[in-house]
N, C-alpha and C positions, 0 to 999 in steps of 0.2 A: 232469717236473720234480718233485722231492720237495717235501714241505710246508715243510721248514725253508728250503730254498733259495728257494722262492716267497715265503715270508714275509719273508726277508731282502731280496729285490728290492722287495717292496711297501713295506717300511720305508725303504729307500733312496729310493724314489720319493716317499714322503711327506716325507722330510727335504728333498728337492730342491724339491718342490711348495710346502711351507711356507716355505722360504727365498725362493723366487721371489715368492710372494705378499707376504711381508714387505718385500722390496726394492721391488717394484712399487708398493706402497702408501706405504711410508715411507722409501724410499731417499734422497729429497732431504733428510731430516733430518741426514744425515751432513755436509752442507755448511753447516748452521746454526751460528751462533755461540751463545754463552750468552745467555739472555734470561729475562725474567719472574722466577720464584722463584730462579733461579740467582744473581741479584744479592743475595739474602739468604742463601742456603744456603752458597755458596762462602766468603764472609767468615766465616761461623760455623765452617766446616771449617778455615780458615786460622788462626782465633783459638784453636782448642782442640786439645790433644793427643789421641791415641787414647783414653787413659783418661778424659779430661775429656768427650769426646763421649758417653760412657756415663753420665756423672754429672749432666749438665745439658742443657737445651735453649736456654740463654742467652736471647736475646730472641725466640725462636721460640715459636709457640703450641702446638706439638706435640712430643712426645718420640718420635722415630723414628731411633735412632742407627745402625741397620744400614746404610742407604744412605749416611749420612755417613761411616761407617767405610770403606765401599768406596771412596768418593771420596778419602778421606784416604790410603788405601793406594795408589791410582792416582797421587796427587800425589807420594807418597814414591818411588814407582817411576819415574815419568816426569820428576820435577823440576818439573812445572808442571801446571796444569789444562788438559787437552786436550779441546776441545769435540768433535772427531771421535771420540776414544776413548770419551767419556762418552755421546755419542749412540749409538755402536755398541753399548754395553752395553744400552741400552734396547731396541734392535732385536733383539739376540741373545736377551735374556730373553723378549721377545714371541714370537719364533720358537720358542724352547724351550717356552713355555707352550702354543702350538698343538699341539706334539707330545704334551705331557702330557695335554691335553684329549682328543686322539685315542686315546691309550693307555687312558685311563679309560673312554672311550666304548665301546671294544671289550671291555674287561674287565667293565664293569658291566651291559652290556645283552645280550651274546650271546657264546657260546663257539663258535658255528658260523662257520667261516672265511668262508663265502659271504656272511654278513651283517655280520661284523666290519669288513671293510675299507671297504665303502661308508659305514658309519657313522663310521669313523675319519676318512676323507678329508673327508666333508661336515662333520663336527663341527669339525675343524681349520680348514677353509676359512671356515666361518661365524664362528668365534671370531676368526681373524686379520683378517677384514674387518668385524668388528663396528663400525658407524659411529661410535659414541661413544668409541671408543678413540683417535680422532684427536688427543685432547689428551694422553693418558697416554703414548703411545709416543714422539712427537717432542720432548717436553719433558724435558730432563735432570732438572729439579726434581721431576718426577712419577714418578721411578723407584720410589718407595714402592709405587705401585699395581701395576705389572707384577711387582715383586719379591715383594710379599706374595702375589700370585696364584701365583707360581712356588713359593714355600715351602709354601703350603697344598696345592697339587697334588702336590708331591713328598712331603709328609707323608702324603697319602692313598695315593699309589702305594706307598710303603714300608709303610704300614699294611696294605694289601691283600696285599703280598708276605708280611708276617708272618702274616697270617691264613691264607694258603694253605699256607705252608711251615712255620709254627710256629717259625721260627728267631728267637731273641731279638735277634740283631744288627739285624734289620729293625725290631723294635719300638723298640730303643734309638735307631736313626737317625730313625725316625718321630717319636718323642717329642722328640728334639733339635731337629728341624725345627719341631715344634709350639711349642717354647719360643722359638725364634728369630723365628717369624712375627710376633708382635705388636710386636717391636722394629723391624720394617720398616713396619708400619702396624697400627692398632688392630684392623682386621678379622681379623688373624691369630689373635685370641682365639676365632674361630668354628670352629676345627678340631673340637673336641669335638662341638658340635651337628651339624656336617656329617657326622661319622662316625656319629652316631646316625641321621641321615637315611638314610645308605647302608645301615646295618644293618637298619633297618626296611623298606626298600624292596627288599631282595634276596629273591627268592621261594623259592629252594631252599636249604635250610640243613642242615648236618650237626651243628649245635649250636643251643642254644636262643637265642631272641631276647634273653632276659634277659642272657645272657653277653655278647652283642655290645653291648648297651646299657651294661653295666658297664664294658666297655672304652672306650666313648665317654666315660663319666664319668672314667675314668683319663686319657684323652687331653685332658680339660679341666683337669687339674691344672696343666700348664705355664701356662695362661692365669691361673689363680689365683695362681701365683707371680709372674707378670709384673705383675698388676694393682697391688699395693702399690708396686712399683718405679716404674711409670708414675705412680701417684698422688703419690708423694713427689718425683719428679724436678722440679727447678725449671723452670717454663715461664712464658711471657709472660701466661698466664691462670692463675687459681687452679684447682687440680684439682677442687674441688668446685663450681665455678661453672657447669658444664655442666648446663643444665636441660632436661628433656624437653619436647618440643613439645606445644602444645595442639591442639584440633580442626582449625582451619583450616590450620595449618602441616603437620599430619600428613596431611591430605587433599592438599594441594598437592605435598608431597614424594612421597607415594604415587603420585599421578598421573604425576609426572615419571618415576619408576622403571618404572611401568606402560608409559609411552611407550617406554622403552628396551627392555623385554622384548618388546613387540609391534612392534618396528621393521620387520618385513617389510611392514607396512601403514601405520604411523604417520608414515612420511615424507610421506604425503599431508596431514598435519595443517596444515602451513604454508599450503597451498592452501585448505583449508577455512576457516582463520582469515582469510586475506587476501581471497580471492575471494568467499567466501560470508558473511563477517562473523560467523562463529561464534566464540564465546569460546574462548580457547586451551585451558582445562581441559576444556571440553565437547568440543572437537574431538578431543582425545586419547581421551576416554572413548568417544565415538561410534565411533572407529576400533578401539581396542584391545579393548574388552569383547567385541564380537561375534567378533573374530578369536580371542581366547583361549577363548571358549566353543566355537567351531568346533574349535579344537585339542583341547580336552578331549573333545569329542564324538567326534572321529576316534579318539583313543586308546581311548575306551570301546568304540566300535562295532567296533574292530579287535582286540578281545580283549586289550587291554593289561593287564598285571598291575601289581603295586605299583611296579615299576621306573619306570613312566611318571610316578609322582609325584615322583621324585627331582629332575628339572629345576625343577618348581614349588617344591619345598621349598628347593632351592639358591637360586633367585632371591629367594624370600621372606626366607630367613635372612641372605643377604649384603646385602640392601637395608635390613634392619631398623635397624641402627645409625644410618645416615645419615638415614633417615626420622624416627627418634625424636629425634635430638640435634642435627641441623644445621639452620640457618635455610634457608628457601626460596630466599633470594637467593644463598646460597652454593651450594646444590644446583644451581640452574639455570645457574650459571656454572662448574660442576664436572662435566662429563660424564665425567671420569676416574673419578668415584666409581662408575660403572657397570661398570668393567672386571671386577671379580670376579663380578658378577652375569651378565656376558656368557658365562661358562662354562655356566651353567644355560640361558641363552637359546639357545646353540649346540646343546646337547643336546636341548632341547625341539623346536626346529624341524627338527633332523635326524630325531628320532623321528617327528614328525608327517609329514614329507615321505616318509620310507621306508615308513610305514604306508599312506599314500595310494597311493604307487607300487606297493605290493604287492597292490593290488586285482586280483582275478581277472576282474572284469567286462569283457566284450569287446563291441565294437560294430564291425561290418564288419571283423572280424579284428584290430581295434586295441584296446588297453587305454586308454580315454580318461583314466583317472586317471594313468597313467604319462606320457602326453603332457602332461597338465596340470602335473605336477611338473617334467618336463624343460623346460617353458617358464617356470614360476614361479621355479625356482632361479636360472637365469641373470639373470632380471629383477632379483631381489633382490640378487644379487652385483654386477651392474653398477651398480645404484643405490648400494650400499654403497661400491664402489670409487670411483665418481664423487664421492660425498659426501666421502670421505677425501681424494681428490686435490684437490678444490676447496679444502679447508681447508689442504692442504699448499702450495698456491699462495699462500695468505695468509701461511703461515709463511715461504716463500721471499721474498715481497715485503718483509715486515718484517725478515727476516734480512739481506737485502741492504742495507737502510737502516742497520742496526746495524753491519755490516761497514764500510760507507763512513764512518760516523760515527767508528768506532774509528780508521780510518786517518787521517782528518782531524784527530782529537784528537791522535794521536801526532805528526803533522807539526807542528801548532801548538805543542804542548808542547815539542817538541825545539827550537823557535825561541824558547822562553821566553814563549809567549803562551797565554792561556786560550782554549779552544775554546768558542764561543758558538753554539748551534744554535737556529734558528727553526723551529718546527712539526715537531719530531721526532714520529714516531708512537708513541703510548702503547699503542694497540690497533687492530686492524683486524678488521672483521667483514663478512660478506656483507650486501648491501642487503636481502635477503629471506631469512629463515631457512627451512630445509627442514622442520624439525619445528615443531610448534605451540609447544612450550615450550623455552626455552633461547635463548642469544644466539649460539652457534656461532662465536664469534670467537676471536681469538688475542691474548693480552696480551703486550706486549713490554717496556714500561718502566713498571712500576706506581708509583703515587704514594708507596708506603711505603718506597722505597729512594732514596738520593741519586742524582741523575742521573749523577754522575761514575763510579758503579759500572759503567755501560754500557761504559766504556772500560777501567777498571782490572781488572775481572773477566776481560775478554777478552784483555788483554795481560799481566796479572800484574805491572803496575807502577802506581804512583800516577798519577792523572790529574787535570788541572784542566779541568773541563767545566761549562758551565751550559746550561740548557734554558729557552727562553721560547716563548711562543705568540703568534701574531698572527692572530686569527680573521678579520680583515678581508680578508686575502689568501689564505685557504684556498680550494682548488678543490673543486668538486663532482665526485665520482668514482662509478663504478658500484659501489663498495663503500663502507662506512662506516668512518670512522677517528676516533680521538680524539687530541688533542694533549697533549704533556707540557709543563708549566710554566705560568707566569703571564704576563700582558701585559708587554711589555718596559718596563723603567724604565732607559732608556739612560744618563741622567746617573749613576745608581748603578753602572752597569757600566763606565763610562769608566775608572776607575782600574785595571781588570783588563788593559788593553792587549790586548783580545781579538781573535782572528781569528773573523769571523762567517761562518756557513754557514746555508743554508736547505735544507729538505727540499721538493723539488718533486715533486708527485704526478702520475702518469699512470695510465691504466687498467691498464697491464701492468708498471709499474715505479715505484720511488721513487728519485730521484736527489738526492744531497747535493751542493750546489754552493756554492762560496765567493761571498760577496756583499760582502766588505769587511773593513776592520780599524779598530779604535778606537785613538785616540791614537797615530797614526803619526808618525814623524820625516820631514819633507819632504826630498827629494833636493836641493833648491835653496832658498835663501832668497828668491829672486825669484819673483814670481807670474807665471803664464802669462796670467791674465786676472783682471780685477776687475769684479764685477757690483754696480753701485750703490756704496754706501758700506759694505756689510755682509758680502759674501761674496767670497772669493778662490778661484780655481781655481789650485792650486799646480803641478799636474802632470796630464798626460793622455796615455795611451798606448793603442794598440789593436794587436791581433795576431790571427792566424787560429789556431784550435785545433780539436780534435775537436768542440767545442761550437758552432762557428761563429766569429763575431767576438767576441772578448773585449775589453772596454773597462775601463780602470782610471782613475778620476778621483780626485784628491786635493783635498779641499775644506777650507777654513778659514773659520769664521764669526767675524767680528770684532764683528758686532752682529746679533742675530737679526732676520730680515726678517718681513714680513707672513705670516700663517699659510698662505696659498695659494701661496706661492712654491715651485716645484719644478723638477725637471731635465727637459730634453729631450735625447735622444741620437738623432740621425737618421743613417741610413745611406743614402748616395746612390750611384747608379750613375755610369758614365762620362759620362753626359749631364747629370748634376746632378739627376736625378729621385729623389724619395724612394721607396725600396723597402722599408725596414723601420725600425722605431724601438723604443727601449727607454726610454720616459719614466717618470717617477715619482720619489718621494722616495728618498733614499739608503738603503742597506742593505735592498734588496728592498721598498722602499716602507714601511718601518716606522719611520724616523727623520727626520721633517720638519725642515727647517732651523730652523723657529721654536722647536723644542725644544732646540736646541744651546746649551750655555753658551758665552759669548764666549771666543774663543781656541782652541776645540777644532779639532783636525785629524783628519779621518776619510778613509780610502781607501774609495771606493765602487766595487764591481766588478759589471759586468753582462755578459750574453752575449746575442748576437743570432744566432739560428739561420739564418744566410744565408751562402752562399758565392758566389764569383764573382771576376771580375777588374775592375780599374779602379774599385774602390770607394773611397769617401772618407767621412769622418765629420764631423759638425758637432755641437757641444755648446753648451748654453746654459741659461738660466733663464727661466721665464715664470710669470705669475700664472694659475693654473688657473681662477680665477673670471672673469677678463676675457679670457684668451688672449693678453694683451700680454706681449711679451718684455722682460726687463730689459736695460738698456744694458750692453754688454760692451766693456770697454776693455783694450787690451794694456798691457804693462808700461810702455811709453813714453807711454801716454795716448791712443793712436790707437784709434778705434772699429773693431770688427770688422763686416764686411758682414753685414747682417741680424741683428746681435747674436748671431751664431753663431760659436763658436771652432772653426776647423779643427783636426782631430787627425790627425796623420800615420798612415797605414794601413800596417801592416807585413804583407805577405802571407807565407804559409808558405813556407819554403825549399824 
C-alpha cells in the first residue's frame, strides 16, 4: 500500500473515529430544546439586523457578534430558530476541532509517519473527551467557545501552510481568520502569542527565530485592530470597568485551570475533599502539582526538545485572560472557559503517554511502561466519557422538563389561559461533584431572563407563562436542583385565569403535570355538595389515564374556613377498602382554602397512580389538626354517609 493511500485511509479512520466519539459523548444534545443563555441570546438576534449585530451588544455584557451572525443567517435560511440545527452546529464544530488538533499534533511534533498517527489519534481523542467541555458543546449559547477554538486552530493551520509553502494566499487566509477570531470570543486575540510559542518551540529551522517572531507580531495586528472595536461597542458593562484580579482571586482561578490541565488525576479531588476533609484548593494542588512535575520529568528524561514546551505554553497563554480578569465565582461555574486550554492539555498528555510507552526497558520480555500506558489511557478515557455522559443525563433531565413545559404552555395559551408552573427546575447538579472545584451542574432557567422566554424562544411565538416555587412540597432527589420563581401569591395570580402545572421530580425523570385551574366557570350553577357554610363542591369527575386515576374537583369558597381545613380523596376497591389516597390542599398542596378570597372558583386536579377494576372514589373535607371531617350535605340538604361525597368512576374504554 503506497504512503498516500495509507494516509488517506488513516484520515478517513480519524474522521469516523472523531465523529463516533462526538456522537457517543454529546449526541443527546440534538434532542435538547433551547435553554440557559439561549433565552437571552435569541431575543438579541431577533431584535437586531445583521449590520446591527456588529454595532452593538445591546443588553449583553460581551461583544461576540460572530456566533450571533451565524444564528441570524440560520434563522433567515430556515425561517425559525431550530434547536436541532443549532445544537448540531456545536457538535460539528467540536468534531472539526478534534481533527484540527490532530493535524497540528502530527505537524508540530513529528514528520515520521510511524509516530504521527498515534499522536494524532490520541490527541484528537483526549481533546474530544476533555471532561470540562461538557458545558461548551451541548449549550447552543456557548458556541463562542468551540467557534473561537476552531478559528484559532484554522488560523494556525493556514499559518503553517504559509510558512511551509511560502504562498501568500495562505497568509491572507490565516490573517483573515486571526481577525475574525476575537469577534467569536475575546480569546481570539491570542493568535499572535500562540504563533510566537510555536515558532520558539520548533527545533529545526531553515530561517531565523527572529523572523518567525516578527511574523508572530504581524499576526497580532488583527487583534490590535479588533481591540478598539470591542472597546467602543456598546455593552451592558463599561469597556473600562474590567479590573485585574488581586492575589486571592488570581490564586483561586489559577488552581481551577490547573485542575483542568491535570484532569487525568484531579478527578479524585472530590473524593479527597469529601472523604478526607481536605480543602478544595489544597486537594487540587496535592493532586495536580505532583502529576505535572512527573509529566515534566518524563519529557526531560526522555530527551524532549523545545517542542515539549508548547503544550505548557498553550495552556498558560489560553488560561491567562480568564485567570486575570474573571471572578472566581464566574470561573468555577464556567468550565466552558477551559475548552481552548484543552487543546494544550490533549497535546501534553499525548506527548507524555507516548514518551512513556516508548521506553525500551523490558521485564520478563514485556515493556512495563507500555503496559502501564495501555492501562492508564483507557482508565482516563472511561472516566472522561462517564463524567460527560453523567452531565448529559442532567441535560436530558432538564431538557425534558422544558419540552413538557413548552407543550403545556402552548396548550394553555391556545385556550386563552396563562400557564402557571410550580417548581420548574432552574438548575440541576450532581449531589457530589467529581472534581474538587466547580459545581458541575447545568443551568436551565436563569434568573436574569423572564420565565415566559422558556416557551417563546422554543416556539417562536409570544407566551403567557409564570413560574412560582413551593419549597414545602419539593422532594429530595439523588441530585441537587434549584427552583425558579418566588413563593406563590395566589390572590395576585387569580385574575390571570391560569392553568396550573407542577414539576414532579423522580430519580430518573421530571414530569410536568396539571394540578388545576384558577377562576374557572362551573359547568352547573347547582352544587354537588356543601361543606359547612363556607365551601361548595361544584363538580367532581374521575377517569382512568396513563397516570392512573385522574380526579377533577371544582371548589368554591363562600367564606374562608379555619386554617387546617383540607381535602381528602380516597380510592376504594370493590369491597370498600381504602387502597390509595391523594389528600392535601388544592393545587398540589399550595393553596389552602383559608387563603381563598370569597367567591373564588378553582378546579383542583389530582392523580392517583393505581389501576384496577371495581374502584370507587370518596371526596370530602377534614380538619388536619383534629382529623374530624366536615359535614357534607347534598344539594337537597341530605347528609352524605361518612361525610364523604361519592364520585362516579369512569374506567378507561
